N, C-alpha and C positions, 0 to 999 in steps of 0.2 A: 583488590589485589590482582585478580585475574584480568581486570580491565587494563591495568597498567602493563601487565605481562604481554597481553595480546597486542596492545598498542606499540610496545617496544619491539616486538617481533616484526610487525609490519613495517615499522620505521627502519629497522635493521635491514630488511630486504631492500628497501628503497635506497639506503646508504650503499649497500653492496652494488646495486645496479648503477648508481650514480658514479661511483668510483670506477667500476668496470668499463663504463661507456664514456667516461670523461665528461659528464654533464655538469652543469652549474648547480648552485645551491637551490634554485627555484623549484625544481622537481621534488627535492626533499621536503621543502616547506609545504608545498601543495599536497604532496603525498602524506605528510604527517597530519595535516588537517583532514584530509579525506579518510585516513585510517581511523582517526578519532570519531568522525561521524559514523563510519562503518561499524566500529566496535560498539558505539552507543546504540546503534540500531539493533545489532545482534543481541546485546544485553537486554534491550527493551522487548525484543521478541521472546527471549528466554523467560523474562519476567511474566509477560503476558501468557505464555504457554503454561508456566507453572501455576499461575492464577486460574487458568481455564481448565486444564486437564489434570487427571490423576487425583490421587487421594493421599492422605497422610500415611496410609499403609502400603503404598506402592513401593515395591522393593527398590532399594538403594536410593532412589530420588525422593521418596515420600518423606521419611523422617528428616532428611537433610535439607534439600532444596525447596520442595513444595511447602513443607511446614513453615519454614522461615519466610517465604514469600507471602503466604496467606496470613500469617500471624500479625504482620504489620498493618493489615487492613482492620483487624479486630482491635488491636492495641498498638497505636502508632508509636508509643514510647517503649515498646518491647525491645527494639534494637539497642536502646541505650542501657538496658539492664544486663547486657552480656559483655564479655571481654572482646577485644579486637580480634583475637584469633578465633573465638567461637562464632563471631558474627561473619567473618570473611572466609573461613576455612572451606566451607562447602562450595562456594563459588570459585575457589582456586583449584579444585580437583583437576580440571583439564589442563592446567598450566604446564605440568611436566611433559605431557604428550605433545603439546604445541611446541615447547622449547626443544624437545627431542627431534621432532620433524624439522624444525628450523635448523638445528645443528647438522642433521644428516643431509639436508638438501643444499646446504651452503658449503660443505666441506668436500 
């Protein structure tokens, strides 16, 4: 969920710049592809960091993010035993902040 949110925000910024400077559609397409690679890299770094550092008892991040990232290495089917909201809620926590920043910087 957060992957889509961040990708949309980056794409939205590209659309605003394209319309503002009267550019063609090519920068939007290239920017959308670049935004997806960037977001994928960021999510990979977050996953690696959660697998590498911290403990299950780390405040805020431990029981939500670190636990879920590490449990799928122990039981790969663990993610299929939970609802969509339970599986994706923790990774969506930053989305309101990113959307708020996007709103205030474009208005």
